[in-house]
N, C-alpha and C positions, 0 to 999 in steps of 0.2 A: 504494500500500500504506500502511496506517496506520503511524505512527511510534510509538516506545515511549512518548512523552509523552502521546499522545492515544488510544492503543489501549484498548479495553475489555478486561476480563479475564473470560472466560466459561469455566465448567466444565460439561462434559456428563458426568453420571453414568449409567451403564448397568449394572444388576445382571446378573451372569453366571448364565444358566440359571435365572432367578428362581424360577419355580414348582417346578421339579425340585429346586433347592437348598433351598427351604423344606421340601419333603418329606424330603429327606435329613437335614436338621437335626432334624426331628421323629422320624424313623425312622433312626437311625444305621446299622442293619443293611443299609440300602440302599446305603451308600457302597461304591464300587468296582465296582458293577454298572451295566449299562445301564438307565437309568430315564427314563421319559417320563410326562408328565401329559396326559391327554386322554380322549376318549370311547371306548367299547367298539367293537370291530370289527363285532360283529353289529348295532350300531345305526348303522352307517356313520359312526362317529366319526373325528375327526382329532386329531392331536397338537397340544397347545397349546405345549408346549416339551419339550425333552429335554436330558439332561446330556451332557457331552463323551464319556463312554464310549459312549453311544448314537450320537452323531454319527460316531463312527469307522466305524459300519456304514452311513453315508449317510443317517441319519435327520435330519429337520428339522421345524420347526414347520409346521403346515398339511398335513403328509403324512397320507394316510388311515391309520388305525390298522391296517387289514388289510395294507396294503403294508409298514408298519413291522415287523409281526410276521413277515412273510415274509423280510424282510431280516435281522431280528434275533430269532430264535425265543426267545431267553432274555430278551427285554425285559421289565422289570418296569413294568407300567402302573398308574399311580395316578389315581384319579378327581379331577376338578377340585374343589378346596376353596377357593372364592373368599373365604369369610370369613376363613380362615387367612392367605391371601396379602394381603388388605386390611389385616389387623392388622399383619403384618410391614412392609407398605409405610408405614403410618402412623408406625411407629417410625423407619423410615429417613428419612422426611421431617422428623420431629422433630429428627434429627441435622442435616439440612441447615439448619434454622432457627436452629441455634446460630451459624451463620456469616453468614447473609444472609436477608432477607425477600424478596429479588428472585428468586423461584423460578418456573419455568414447568414444571409437570408435563406429561409427554407420555403417560405411562401409569403403572401401579402401580410400575413398576421403572425408570423413566427420567425424567430431568429436566435442565433447564438451570438453572444458577445464575450470576447476575451478581455477581462479587466485586470489581468495579472500585473502587479506592481503599481496599481492605480488607487490603492487604499482599500477600504472595506467593501468587498463585493456585495455584502448584505445591505449596507447603507446605500450603495449605488442602485441596487435593484429596487429598494424601497423608494428612492427618489425618482427613478424612472416611472414606476407605477403611479406615483403621486402626480408627476408632470403629465402623464397620459390622461389621467382622470380629470385634472384641473383644466388642461388646455384643450383636450379633444373630447371630453365627456364620455370616455370609453374606459372599460375595465380590462386590466391585464393581470395574468398570473405569472409568477416568476419562480424559477428554480435556480439555486446557487450551489455549485459543487466544484470539485477539482477536475472534472472532465465532462465531455459532452453527453455521454450516456446517462450519467447520474443527474446532470442538470436537467435533462429532458424529463426523466422520471420525476424529479422534484417539482417541476413546474405543473405537473398534472396531479400532484399529491393532495392539494388542498383547494381545488377549484370550487366555486369561482373566487376571484379576487385573492388568490393565495400567494404566499411567499414562504417557501420551504427551503431550508438550508441543510446541506450535507457537508460536514467538515471532514478533513482527512482522518481524524481519529474516530469518526462514527461510521465510516464506510463499512467495516466488517459487520457491525451489529445491524446496520441497515439492510445490507444485501442478503444476508442469510435467510430471513423469513420472506424475502420479496418473491411474490409469485412470478414464475417464468413468463407469464403472459404480459408482464410489465416490460419485458425486454423488447426494444424496438426491433421489428423484423420477425417477431414470434406471433404469427397469426393463429387462427383456429387449427389449421392443418398441422403446423409445427408443434403447437401446444398439445395436440392430440398424440402426436408421435412421441413427444417427451413423456407424456403421461403413460404411454405403453411401456416406457422404460422405467417407470416408477419415479419420474421426476416431475414435481409440481412447483418446487421452490428453488431459488438460487443456491440455498444451502445443500439441497439434494443434488443440484447440478454440479456443485463443486466436487462431489464424490465420483463423478463420471470421468473416466480416463479420456484424455484428448483423442486418442486413436479411435475410441468408441464413438465419440461425437462426430469426428470427421468421417467415419464410415457411414454414419446415418445422415449427416447433414452437409457433407462436402466442406467447402471453404467456410461456410457459416458455422461449422463446428468449432473453429478457432475463435470466432467472435463469441459464441456461447460460453466457451471455456473462460475467456477473459471477462466478459460482462458479469458472469456469476461471481467473480472475485472483485467486481467494481473497477476493473482495469479498462481503460480506453485511452489510447495514445493519439487519437486523431486530433490534428490541430483545427482551430477555427479558420476556415478557408474564406477569405474575402473574395467577392466577385461582384461584377457590375450587374 
C-alpha cells in the first residue's frame, strides 16, 4: 500500500443526476417531481438519466422510456438538450481548472483531478463542491483517494451530495469487505463468474492466485488482482 509520503492525491468528481439536475435548474417547477431526460416512448426511446424521485420507482439510465412510464405514470420526461448540458459542463470544468490543470474528463459530468502537492485534497474537493453548488446551482459528489480506482469508488459511496475520503492507511480495511461489483469493469457477467469461484468481496478476491484470475478473465485478471488490494498505478491523463 502507498504510504502518506508518496501517495498521490486524486479527486473523482461525479455530478448527481446531471442532465435531470440541469433541467430542474432551468425549470424550477420540476423540482420535487419524478423527472427523466430521454427519448419518447413511441420512438423506442430510452432514459439518459433521471432524478432521485424517479429512481424511487426503479427507474434508471438506459431503461426504455415505455417501461419507465409504466413504472412511473407521473414521470415528467424532458427531451435531451445537449447544448445546454455542454454549456453547464464547461463551467464546471472551468471551476476544476482553478485548482489543477491535471484533469482527465470521463464525460460531461465526470472527471479525475490530480491535486498531489497542492494541499489538502479533502478541502479542495469540498471547495469544488461548494463552488459548483453556489455558482451553477448543481450538486456534485466527490471521492478522494490515493488512486483513480479508489477515488471513483469513493465518489459513489455517499450519493447524493457526498464527499468520501480514503486515506493510504485505511485502504486495506476499506477494500477487504468491498463487494467485487464495486470494481469498475465488473458487470453482471463478470460478477457472476466470480461468484462461481466463491468470490463476492475484494477480501475473497485477494485469496485468488493471479494465474487463476488470468485464466478466467484474461488481461483483466491482473486488474482484478490489483484492485482487490487497492492498487492502481494509472496516472490522470489530461486530454482536450
